[in-house]
C-alpha positions in Angstrom: 129.4 -33.8 -115.9 128.6 -36.7 -118.2 131.2 -39.4 -118.7 131.5 -39.3 -122.5 132.1 -36.1 -124.4 131.3 -35.5 -128.1 134.3 -34.5 -130.3 133.0 -30.9 -130.5 132.5 -30.7 -126.7 136.0 -32.1 -126.1 137.8 -29.7 -128.4 135.9 -26.5 -128.1 136.3 -25.6 -124.5 138.4 -23.1 -122.6 140.0 -25.7 -120.4 141.8 -27.3 -123.4 143.0 -23.9 -124.6 144.5 -23.2 -121.2 146.2 -26.6 -121.3 147.8 -25.6 -124.7 149.2 -22.3 -123.4 150.4 -23.8 -120.2 152.1 -26.7 -122.0 154.0 -24.2 -124.3 155.1 -22.2 -121.3 156.3 -25.3 -119.4 158.2 -26.8 -122.4 160.1 -23.6 -123.4 162.7 -23.6 -120.6 163.2 -27.4 -120.7 164.1 -27.4 -124.4 166.2 -24.3 -123.8 168.3 -26.5 -121.5 168.0 -29.7 -123.5 168.4 -28.5 -127.1 169.7 -24.9 -127.4 172.5 -24.9 -124.8 173.9 -28.3 -125.9 174.0 -27.1 -129.5 175.7 -23.9 -128.3 178.3 -25.9 -126.3 179.0 -28.3 -129.2 179.4 -25.4 -131.7 181.9 -23.9 -129.2 183.9 -27.2 -129.4 182.9 -28.5 -125.9 183.4 -32.3 -125.8 180.4 -34.6 -125.7 181.0 -36.0 -122.2 181.1 -32.5 -120.8 177.9 -31.6 -122.6 176.5 -34.9 -121.1 177.6 -33.8 -117.7 175.6 -30.6 -118.2 172.4 -32.7 -117.8 172.9 -32.4 -114.0 171.0 -29.1 -114.4 167.9 -31.3 -114.9 168.3 -32.5 -111.2 165.6 -30.0 -109.9 163.0 -31.8 -112.1 163.8 -35.0 -110.2 163.6 -33.5 -106.7 160.8 -30.9 -107.1 158.6 -32.8 -104.7 160.9 -31.5 -101.9 159.6 -27.9 -102.2 156.2 -28.7 -103.7 154.5 -28.8 -100.2 155.6 -25.2 -99.7 153.8 -24.2 -102.9 150.7 -26.2 -101.9 150.6 -24.6 -98.4 151.5 -20.9 -98.9 149.7 -18.4 -101.1 151.6 -15.4 -102.6 150.1 -12.0 -101.8 149.0 -11.6 -105.4 147.1 -13.6 -108.1 146.2 -16.5 -105.8 147.7 -19.8 -104.8 148.5 -21.2 -108.3 148.7 -18.1 -110.5 150.9 -16.3 -108.0 153.5 -19.0 -108.0 153.2 -19.2 -111.8 154.1 -15.5 -112.1 157.0 -15.7 -109.7 158.6 -18.7 -111.4 158.1 -17.3 -114.9 159.7 -13.9 -114.1 162.7 -15.7 -112.6 162.9 -18.0 -115.6 163.0 -15.0 -118.0 165.8 -13.4 -116.0 167.9 -16.6 -115.7 167.5 -17.5 -119.4 168.6 -14.0 -120.5 171.7 -14.3 -118.2 173.1 -17.0 -120.6 173.7 -14.2 -123.2 176.7 -12.9 -121.2 178.4 -16.2 -120.8 181.2 -17.9 -123.0 181.7 -21.6 -122.6 185.5 -21.4 -123.2 186.0 -19.4 -120.0 182.6 -19.6 -118.1 181.7 -23.3 -118.3 181.1 -23.5 -114.6 178.9 -20.4 -114.7 177.0 -22.0 -117.6 176.2 -24.9 -115.3 175.2 -22.6 -112.4 172.9 -20.6 -114.6 171.5 -23.7 -116.2 170.8 -25.1 -112.8 168.9 -21.9 -111.9 166.8 -22.3 -115.1 166.2 -25.9 -114.2 165.1 -25.0 -110.6 162.7 -22.2 -111.7 161.4 -24.4 -114.5 160.7 -27.3 -112.1 158.9 -24.9 -109.8 156.8 -23.7 -112.7 156.0 -27.3 -113.6 154.8 -28.0 -110.0 152.2 -25.2 -110.2 151.2 -25.8 -113.9 150.7 -29.5 -113.2 148.6 -28.8 -110.1 146.5 -26.2 -111.9 145.8 -28.6 -114.8 144.7 -31.4 -112.5 142.4 -29.0 -110.7 141.1 -27.6 -114.0 140.3 -30.8 -115.8 137.4 -33.2 -114.9 138.5 -36.8 -115.0 136.9 -37.5 -118.4 139.0 -34.8 -120.0 142.4 -35.8 -118.5 143.5 -37.9 -121.6 142.7 -35.1 -124.1 143.8 -32.2 -121.9 147.1 -33.9 -121.1 147.6 -34.8 -124.7 147.2 -31.2 -125.8 149.4 -30.1 -122.9 152.1 -32.5 -124.0 151.6 -31.4 -127.6 152.2 -27.7 -126.8 155.1 -28.8 -124.6 156.8 -30.3 -127.6 155.8 -27.4 -129.8 157.7 -25.1 -127.5 160.8 -27.1 -128.4 160.7 -25.6 -131.9 161.5 -22.2 -130.4 164.9 -23.0 -128.8 165.6 -26.1 -130.9 164.4 -24.8 -134.3 164.2 -21.0 -134.4 167.2 -20.7 -132.0 169.5 -22.9 -134.2 168.4 -21.1 -137.4 169.2 -17.7 -135.8 172.6 -19.0 -134.6 173.7 -19.3 -138.2 173.1 -15.6 -138.8 173.8 -13.8 -135.5 175.8 -14.0 -132.3 174.7 -16.5 -129.6 174.1 -13.7 -127.1 171.4 -12.3 -129.3 169.9 -15.8 -129.8 169.6 -16.3 -126.1 167.9 -12.9 -125.6 165.4 -13.5 -128.4 164.5 -17.0 -127.3 164.1 -15.9 -123.7 161.6 -13.3 -124.6 159.1 -16.0 -125.5 158.6 -16.5 -121.7 156.3 -13.5 -122.0 153.7 -15.9 -123.6 153.4 -17.5 -120.2 153.5 -14.3 -118.2 150.7 -12.7 -120.2 148.7 -15.9 -120.1 149.0 -16.2 -116.3 147.5 -12.7 -116.0 144.6 -13.6 -118.3 143.4 -16.9 -116.8 141.4 -17.3 -113.5 142.3 -19.0 -110.3 140.6 -22.4 -110.0 137.6 -22.3 -107.7 136.8 -25.9 -106.8 135.8 -28.1 -103.9 139.4 -28.6 -102.7 140.7 -28.6 -99.2 144.3 -27.2 -99.2 146.7 -28.3 -96.4 146.3 -26.2 -93.2 150.0 -26.4 -92.2 153.3 -27.1 -93.8 153.6 -30.4 -91.8 150.3 -31.5 -93.3 151.4 -30.4 -96.8 154.5 -32.6 -96.4 153.1 -35.7 -94.8 149.5 -36.2 -95.9 150.2 -36.4 -99.7 152.6 -39.3 -99.2 150.3 -41.0 -96.6 147.3 -40.6 -99.0 149.2 -42.1 -102.0 150.5 -45.2 -100.2 147.4 -45.7 -98.2 145.2 -45.6 -101.4 147.4 -48.0 -103.5 149.2 -49.9 -100.7 153.0 -49.9 -100.3 153.5 -52.6 -103.0 151.1 -50.9 -105.4 152.6 -47.5 -104.8 156.2 -48.8 -105.5 155.0 -50.5 -108.7 153.5 -47.3 -109.9 156.7 -45.3 -109.1 158.8 -48.0 -110.8 156.6 -47.9 -113.9 156.7 -44.1 -114.1 160.5 -44.2 -113.9 161.0 -46.9 -116.6 158.2 -46.1 -119.1 160.1 -43.4 -120.9 163.6 -44.4 -119.8 164.8 -45.6 -123.2 163.4 -42.6 -125.0 164.9 -40.1 -122.5 168.4 -41.5 -122.9 168.1 -41.8 -126.7 167.1 -38.1 -127.1 169.4 -36.7 -124.3 172.0 -35.5 -126.8 170.0 -35.6 -130.0 171.0 -32.2 -131.3 174.7 -32.9 -131.0 174.0 -36.3 -132.7 172.4 -34.5 -135.7 175.5 -32.2 -135.9 177.8 -35.2 -135.7 175.9 -37.0 -138.5 176.7 -34.1 -140.7 173.6 -31.9 -140.8 174.0 -28.1 -140.6 172.3 -26.1 -137.8 170.0 -24.6 -140.4 168.9 -28.0 -141.6 168.4 -29.2 -138.1 166.4 -26.1 -137.3 164.2 -26.4 -140.3 163.8 -30.0 -141.4 164.2 -31.7 -138.0 162.2 -29.2 -135.9 159.5 -28.2 -138.4 158.8 -31.8 -139.4 158.8 -32.8 -135.8 156.5 -29.9 -134.9 153.8 -30.9 -137.4 154.1 -34.7 -136.9 153.8 -34.1 -133.1 150.7 -31.8 -133.5 149.0 -34.4 -135.7 150.1 -37.3 -133.5 149.1 -35.6 -130.3 145.7 -34.5 -131.7 144.8 -38.0 -132.8 146.4 -39.5 -129.8 144.2 -37.4 -127.5 141.1 -38.5 -129.4 142.2 -42.1 -129.3 142.6 -41.9 -125.5 139.0 -40.7 -125.3 138.0 -43.8 -127.2 140.4 -46.4 -125.8 141.0 -45.1 -122.3 144.4 -44.5 -120.7 145.5 -48.1 -120.1 145.2 -49.4 -123.6 146.8 -46.1 -124.9 149.8 -46.7 -122.6 150.3 -50.2 -124.2 149.9 -49.1 -127.8 151.8 -45.8 -127.6 154.6 -47.5 -125.6 155.3 -49.9 -128.4 155.3 -47.1 -131.0 157.6 -45.1 -128.7 160.1 -48.0 -128.4 160.2 -48.6 -132.1 160.8 -44.9 -132.9 164.1 -45.1 -131.0 165.5 -47.5 -133.6 165.0 -44.9 -136.3 168.0 -42.9 -135.0 170.2 -46.0 -135.5 169.0 -46.2 -139.1 169.7 -42.5 -139.6 173.2 -42.8 -138.3 173.9 -45.6 -140.8 172.5 -43.6 -143.7 174.4 -40.4 -142.9 173.2 -36.8 -143.6 170.3 -37.7 -145.9 167.7 -34.9 -145.4 164.6 -36.9 -146.3 165.7 -39.7 -143.9 166.1 -37.1 -141.2 162.5 -35.9 -141.8 161.1 -39.5 -141.7 163.0 -40.4 -138.5 162.1 -37.2 -136.7 158.4 -37.5 -137.7 158.2 -41.1 -136.4 160.1 -40.2 -133.2 157.9 -37.1 -132.4 154.7 -39.1 -133.0 155.8 -42.0 -130.8 157.3 -40.0 -128.0 154.5 -37.4 -128.0 151.9 -40.1 -127.7 153.7 -41.9 -124.9 154.2 -38.7 -123.0 150.6 -37.7 -123.2 149.4 -41.1 -122.0 151.9 -41.2 -119.1 150.9 -37.7 -118.0 147.2 -38.6 -118.1 148.0 -41.7 -116.0 150.0 -39.6 -113.5 147.2 -37.1 -113.2 144.6 -39.8 -112.7 146.7 -41.3 -109.9 146.5 -38.2 -107.7 144.2 -36.7 -105.1 143.0 -33.2 -105.9 143.5 -32.1 -102.3 147.3 -32.7 -102.8 147.8 -32.1 -106.5 151.0 -30.0 -106.2 153.0 -32.4 -104.0 151.6 -35.7 -105.5 152.1 -34.6 -109.1 155.6 -33.4 -108.2 156.4 -36.7 -106.6 155.1 -38.8 -109.5 156.5 -36.6 -112.3 159.9 -36.4 -110.4 160.3 -40.2 -110.9 159.6 -39.6 -114.6 162.3 -36.9 -114.6 165.0 -38.7 -112.7 166.6 -40.3 -115.9 166.9 -36.8 -117.4 169.5 -36.0 -114.7 172.0 -38.6 -115.9 170.8 -39.6 -119.4 173.3 -37.3 -121.1 176.2 -38.7 -119.2 175.0 -42.3 -119.8 174.6 -41.6 -123.5 177.9 -39.9 -123.9 179.8 -42.7 -122.1 178.0 -45.4 -124.1 178.8 -43.7 -127.4 182.4 -42.4 -126.8 183.6 -44.6 -123.9 186.0 -43.3 -121.3 189.8 -42.7 -121.8 192.5 -42.0 -119.3 192.6 -38.4 -120.5 188.9 -37.9 -119.5 189.8 -36.8 -116.0 186.9 -37.1 -113.5 185.1 -39.6 -115.8 188.1 -41.9 -115.8 188.5 -41.7 -112.0 184.8 -42.7 -111.5 184.2 -45.2 -114.3 187.7 -46.4 -115.3 188.4 -47.2 -118.9 185.3 -48.0 -121.1 185.2 -48.7 -124.8 182.7 -46.6 -126.7 180.1 -48.5 -128.8 179.2 -45.7 -131.3 175.9 -44.1 -132.0 174.0 -47.0 -133.7 174.7 -49.5 -130.9 173.9 -46.9 -128.2 170.4 -46.4 -129.8 169.9 -50.2 -129.8 170.6 -50.3 -126.1 168.2 -47.3 -125.6 165.4 -49.3 -127.2 166.1 -52.2 -124.8 165.9 -49.8 -121.9 162.2 -49.2 -122.8 161.3 -52.9 -122.2 161.0 -52.8 -118.3 158.4 -50.1 -118.5 156.3 -52.1 -120.9 156.6 -55.2 -118.7 155.3 -53.2 -115.6 152.2 -52.3 -117.5 150.9 -55.8 -116.8 150.4 -54.8 -113.1 149.9 -51.0 -113.1 147.7 -50.6 -116.2 146.3 -54.0 -117.3 145.0 -54.0 -120.9 141.5 -55.0 -120.1 141.0 -52.6 -117.1 140.8 -48.9 -117.8 141.6 -46.5 -115.1 138.3 -44.9 -116.0 136.7 -47.9 -114.2 138.7 -47.5 -111.0 137.5 -45.6 -108.0 137.6 -41.8 -108.2 140.7 -40.6 -106.6 139.6 -37.0 -106.4 
């Protein structure tokens, strides 16, 4: 396959369409956890630190590499190695998401966490398989565009729980909202039945031991221990500030004074379209610039977009300001996510896609597990009446929303510094040796 694609060739192919549908299916349960459930808990008068503690349900995303070798090694008795596991995880996701409809935070807060953890575990499992399928599907010269459209659709999925779900919550009981939003998982289930299993020159592991050991040996042998650790550190820090800043973004909008309907329409619809446009042009720019330069440019935009939330907090519930800030944030964060995902995919060996992608993307997901707690403590502080938080952290004075967002912007700096070593401006990954 030729190295450079025309615009028409890049956009009008089945592989990109598959990336779009898979991205939507992957994003739906994550935003179900990150946006819909926190808004539900806040509307039921659950305090911000408890909502922040709910972010522990994201832990499976940080440790999915532990069971990724199992998915690389074993093949379900139907649909094939990748599609079989897709179907299993998607059906389990549908069941666990619908289960939220019978819970009430006032009396079932522990069960809310248990069910949320189940959603997180099944969603992380789905991510393992979808990431592996995408890496095996896309040739190297389509990784930037394919991952951009995947990330685009991933964020589009956030409009369902974070937009439509909030609008519905103003007109019907939360139980009905959860059922309606959960049914969108059928998009993924139907799509899994329609696509084909990847037939490529790939040698899957012959034993579970090989599936566990070889991906790690291959990664550190190829890049060296120092290089491997630098790559893992970069993946951890590149979106650290953004992840913390947006961990409790829906409760933030509510606290600023916006109604759930305004959040569901202005914030999510503006975000949706700005992300689509940003992701579209970002993917094309990655085709032109390469992954390395894109990481630098998109990283700066991503860092600056965090400051918009501090400005919005100072302005108060001004609808047009909400639209501008959300548009800037979705463009910046969407571009940064697409470039990082392309970098991660390029850093893997196709023979171990499931485990290596799970390992690398797990480092990217680790901050999600504690970002809500960190944000809640920075903003509200810790008082003696805060129970477990006080026993762990002691007394801490809160610094408010604006200062918290300023700190979040500073948290993005280490990832930008590490770019000097892992993705130098003048050396594109396209010029590196083929890792497939």
